[in-house]
N, C-alpha and C positions, 0 to 999 in steps of 0.2 A: 479545450482539452478533452473533457468528458462530455458525453451527450445525455447521460441519464443519471438519476440520483443514486448515490452510493450509500452504503450502510456502514456505520461506524459505531463502535461501542462507546458508551458514556465515559468509561475510564480512559480509553484512547483519546477521545475528544478533549477531555480535561488536560491530559498530559501534552497533547499536541498544541493546544492553545497556549499553554505555558511556554512551550518550546518556541513558538512564534515570537512571544514577547522577548525572549532571551536572544534569539539569533537574528531576527529581522532579515532584510535583504530579499533578493529576487526569489530564491527558493522558498522562503517563508511566505512571501506574498502569494505565490501560486498555491501553496498548501492552504493558506487561509481562504482563498477563493473556493477551493474544493470543500473545505470544512463547512463553509457557509451554505453549501448546497446539499450537505449530507443529511441522511435520516439517522437519528441517534437511537440506539437500542441498549438495553441493559446487557452486560457481558454474557449473562446466562442465556439470553435470547438470540444471540447472533448465530446465524446458520453456520454449520461447520465447514462449508466450502467458501466462506468469505475471507479475503485477505485482511488480517488485522496486524497490528504491530507485533513484531517478533515471530510472525508466521514464516514458515519455510515453504517456498513455492517453486514449482517447475513451470517454466514458460517457454514459448517458442516464438522466434521472430518469424512473422508471416512471410516476409519477403525472401529470407534466406533459408528458412527451415531449421536454423540453428537453435538448439535447446540449451537452457541454462537453469541451474538451481541456485537459489540464494535465500538468505534470511532478510526480511525487511526490519531495519533497526533504527533506533534513535542515533543521531550523530555521536560518534565516539564510542559506540557500543560495538563490540565484535563478538557476536554470539556463535557464528559459524566461520569456517574458513572463507566463505564467499558471502559477503553481505552487501546490501544496498541501503543507503541512508534514506530516510523518509524525505529529506530535503533535496535529494537528487531527483531529476525529472522522472526517471523510471519509477522511483519509490513513490513519489506523489501520484503519478498516473495510476499505479496499480492498487493503491490502498482502497479498500472497500469493494473491489470487484470480486467476482466469483469464478469458480472453475468453468471452463468452456467460453467465458467472455473474451471478446477481442477488444483490446484497449488501444486507442489511437491518440497520439499527441504530436505536436509540432516540434521538430528538431531543426537545427540550422540547415541540414541537407534535405529537408522535406518532412513528410509525415512518417512516423514510426508506428508500426502495427505489431502488437504482441498478443498472442493468445495465451490465456491462463490454462495450462494443461492440468495442473493438480496443486491443491493446497496440501502439502505433505504433512505439515504440522501447523496447528493453530492452538495457541495457549488456552483459549476459552473452551475449545472442544475437549481439552484435557482437564478441564475443571480449574484452570489457573486464570483467575480473573483479575489479578493485580500485578502482572508481570511487566 
């Protein structure tokens, strides 16, 4: 799915590991693989352009040019009108990536390529370390 090491806050890592224990299944398995490869940092040290949990991001589908804005959330949380669960393939793929990165992952129809245009909101950037 991802070819380089992503950056995740210690707080997100702890909550995501607990989530994997509760949910299990394919989505959780893929997430666990990504977490195993991640670099963990303290929430106050995460760069402001990295996608963390509850971030609001604007992305672009590289193939179609279509743009979309959504919040990356835990399953069952509805923070914004448009959300993507961390257990969804797009949510797992984008976690830990930065603005301008192009993220690629396999979908049934082939490879999906998404460019991160902007991290519009990141809790840690706003001083919210336990959201």
